[in-house]
C-alpha positions as CSV (number, residue, x, y, z in Angstrom):
1,M,-0.4,18.5,-16.8
2,Q,1.5,15.3,-16.1
3,P,4.8,14.7,-17.8
4,T,4.8,11.5,-19.9
5,Y,7.7,9.5,-21.3
6,K,8.0,8.9,-25.0
7,D,9.1,5.3,-24.7
8,G,6.0,4.2,-22.8
9,D,2.8,4.9,-21.1
10,L,4.3,5.9,-17.8
11,A,3.6,9.3,-16.2
12,A,5.1,10.9,-13.2
13,F,3.6,13.1,-10.6
14,F,5.6,15.4,-8.2
15,D,3.6,17.8,-6.1
16,A,6.0,20.7,-6.3
17,T,5.8,20.8,-10.1
18,N,2.5,19.2,-11.0
19,I,-0.1,21.1,-8.9
20,P,-1.0,24.3,-10.7
21,S,-1.6,27.4,-8.7
22,G,-5.2,27.9,-7.6
23,L,-6.1,24.2,-7.3
24,N,-6.9,22.7,-4.0
25,F,-3.6,21.1,-2.9
26,D,-5.2,18.6,-0.6
27,E,-7.7,17.3,-3.1
28,V,-5.2,17.1,-6.0
29,L,-2.5,15.3,-4.0
30,E,-4.9,12.8,-2.4
31,H,-6.5,12.1,-5.8
32,Y,-3.1,11.3,-7.3
33,V,-2.1,9.1,-4.4
34,R,-5.4,7.1,-4.8
35,V,-4.8,6.4,-8.5
36,S,-1.0,5.9,-8.5
37,A,1.8,3.6,-7.6
38,V,3.7,5.3,-4.8
39,I,7.4,5.6,-4.0
40,A,8.0,6.9,-0.5
41,V,11.5,8.3,-0.1
42,Q,12.2,7.9,3.6
43,T,14.8,10.4,4.8
44,D,15.9,11.5,8.2
45,S,13.0,14.0,8.4
46,Y,10.3,11.9,6.6
47,A,8.1,11.1,9.6
48,S,8.2,14.7,10.8
49,R,6.5,16.0,7.6
50,E,2.8,16.1,7.6
51,W,2.2,15.6,3.9
52,C,4.6,12.6,3.8
53,R,2.5,11.0,6.6
54,R,-0.8,11.9,4.9
55,E,0.3,10.4,1.5
56,I,1.3,7.1,3.1
57,I,-2.0,6.8,5.1
58,E,-4.0,7.6,1.9
59,A,-1.9,5.1,-0.1
60,K,-2.6,2.4,2.5
61,R,-6.3,3.3,2.7
62,S,-6.5,3.0,-1.1
63,S,-4.5,-0.2,-1.3
64,V,-2.3,1.2,-4.1
65,P,1.1,-0.3,-5.0
66,L,3.7,1.2,-2.7
67,I,7.4,0.8,-1.9
68,V,9.7,2.6,0.5
69,V,13.1,3.8,-0.6
70,N,15.2,4.0,2.6
71,C,17.5,7.0,2.3
72,V,18.0,7.6,6.1
73,T,21.6,8.9,6.4
74,D,22.0,9.4,10.1
75,I,19.0,9.1,12.5
76,E,15.2,9.3,12.2
77,E,13.8,10.8,15.3
78,R,10.5,9.1,15.0
79,G,9.7,6.0,13.0
80,F,6.4,6.1,11.0
81,P,4.5,2.9,11.7
82,Y,2.5,3.0,8.4
83,L,5.5,2.4,6.3
84,G,5.3,-1.3,7.1
85,N,4.2,-4.4,5.1
86,V,5.7,-3.0,1.8
87,P,9.0,-3.6,0.1
88,V,11.9,-1.5,1.2
89,V,14.8,-0.7,-1.0
90,R,18.0,0.7,0.6
91,M,19.5,3.6,-1.3
92,D,22.4,5.9,-0.6
93,P,20.9,9.4,-1.1
94,S,24.0,10.7,-2.7
95,A,24.2,8.0,-5.4
96,C,21.8,7.2,-8.2
97,N,23.0,3.7,-9.0
98,R,20.0,2.0,-7.4
99,I,17.3,4.0,-9.2
100,P,16.7,1.1,-11.8
101,M,16.2,-1.3,-8.9
102,V,13.7,1.1,-7.3
103,I,11.8,1.4,-10.6
104,N,11.9,-2.3,-11.2
105,R,10.6,-3.0,-7.6
106,L,7.8,-0.6,-8.1
107,L,6.8,-2.2,-11.4
108,D,6.9,-5.6,-9.7
109,E,4.4,-4.2,-7.1
110,V,2.2,-2.8,-9.8
111,F,2.2,-6.2,-11.6
112,K,1.5,-8.1,-8.4
113,D,-1.3,-5.7,-7.6
114,F,-2.9,-6.3,-11.0
115,L,-2.7,-10.1,-10.6
116,W,-4.2,-9.9,-7.1
117,R,-7.1,-7.7,-8.4
118,C,-7.7,-10.3,-11.1
119,R,-7.9,-13.0,-8.4
120,V,-10.2,-10.9,-6.3
121,Q,-12.5,-10.2,-9.3
122,L,-12.6,-13.9,-10.1
123,G,-13.5,-14.7,-6.5
124,E,-16.2,-12.1,-6.3
125,S,-17.7,-13.3,-9.5
126,H,-18.2,-16.7,-7.8
127,G,-20.0,-15.0,-4.8
128,I,-17.2,-15.7,-2.4
129,K,-17.8,-14.1,1.0
130,A,-14.3,-12.8,1.9
131,V,-12.5,-9.5,1.9
132,F,-9.3,-9.5,-0.2
133,L,-6.4,-7.2,0.7
134,P,-3.5,-6.7,-1.7
135,R,-0.9,-7.0,1.1
136,A,-0.6,-8.5,4.6
137,P,-3.1,-6.8,6.9
138,E,-2.0,-4.4,9.6
139,L,-3.8,-2.2,12.1
140,I,-4.4,0.5,9.4
141,S,-6.2,-2.2,7.3
142,L,-8.9,-2.3,10.0
143,V,-9.9,1.3,9.4
144,A,-9.6,1.2,5.6
145,T,-12.8,2.4,4.1
146,R,-13.5,-0.9,2.4
147,L,-12.8,-3.3,5.2
148,M,-15.1,-2.2,8.1
149,P,-18.4,-2.1,6.1
150,T,-17.8,-5.8,5.1
151,L,-18.5,-6.8,8.7
152,Q,-22.0,-5.4,8.3
153,R,-22.4,-7.5,5.1
154,G,-21.4,-10.8,6.8
155,K,-17.9,-11.1,5.4
156,H,-15.7,-12.1,8.3
157,I,-12.7,-13.6,6.5
158,V,-9.8,-11.4,5.3
159,V,-7.6,-13.0,2.7
160,Y,-4.2,-11.6,1.8
161,P,-1.2,-12.8,-0.3
162,D,1.2,-15.4,1.1
163,P,3.1,-15.8,3.4
164,P,0.9,-16.1,6.5
165,L,1.1,-13.6,9.3
166,G,3.1,-14.4,12.4
167,A,1.2,-15.5,15.4
168,E,2.0,-12.2,17.2
169,E,0.6,-10.2,14.3
170,E,-2.5,-12.2,14.0
171,S,-3.1,-12.0,17.8
172,L,-2.8,-8.2,17.7
173,L,-5.3,-7.9,14.8
174,T,-7.8,-10.3,16.3
175,S,-7.6,-8.5,19.7
176,V,-8.7,-5.3,17.9
177,A,-11.2,-7.1,15.5
178,P,-12.2,-10.4,17.2
179,K,-15.0,-11.1,14.6
180,L,-12.5,-11.3,11.7
181,R,-10.4,-14.2,10.6
182,F,-7.1,-13.5,8.8
183,L,-6.0,-16.1,6.2
184,C,-3.2,-16.0,3.6
185,Y,-4.4,-17.0,0.2
186,T,-3.0,-20.6,0.3
187,A,-4.6,-21.2,3.7
188,W,-7.9,-19.8,2.4
189,L,-7.8,-22.0,-0.7
190,A,-7.3,-25.1,1.5
191,E,-10.5,-24.4,3.4
192,P,-13.8,-25.8,2.0
193,H,-15.9,-23.1,0.3
């Protein structure tokens, strides 16, 4: 059972306390990642933990709202590449004074995600032939379950929120997926449809 908060409709999920004994840990955790907004608390050992990596990959595949709270205190032996293209809030792990900022930033991402999905729905209702991503594309976007099948359906334009990618990022993506064009929303709007 998820704890809820009496002043609103927010609920929290924390694997250590919210997965009852006997349930399949993998399935429950991955389900909650797919239907949640995610806060990744990046510590010195974050990238060395299998489930931290799996949660981020699942969050990226599912395109859920996601922020990183950077709590690295000394050194991180291995950076985890899939923590990119999301907001990062720096927080001293021994202080709680930035928790309201973390929550506000996550709620900003949830709201931006909702507005983006409304835009996508409007575009799809007009028969627009493009794939809409809720954040700037990255290599993991190319293997996301909803992006690759679109090539087979003739959608070769990937649209994402502004600002535009840097030339080096776009070059990397097109070297891996040469049939795709990557356009920020403003550039896409400027093209004739």
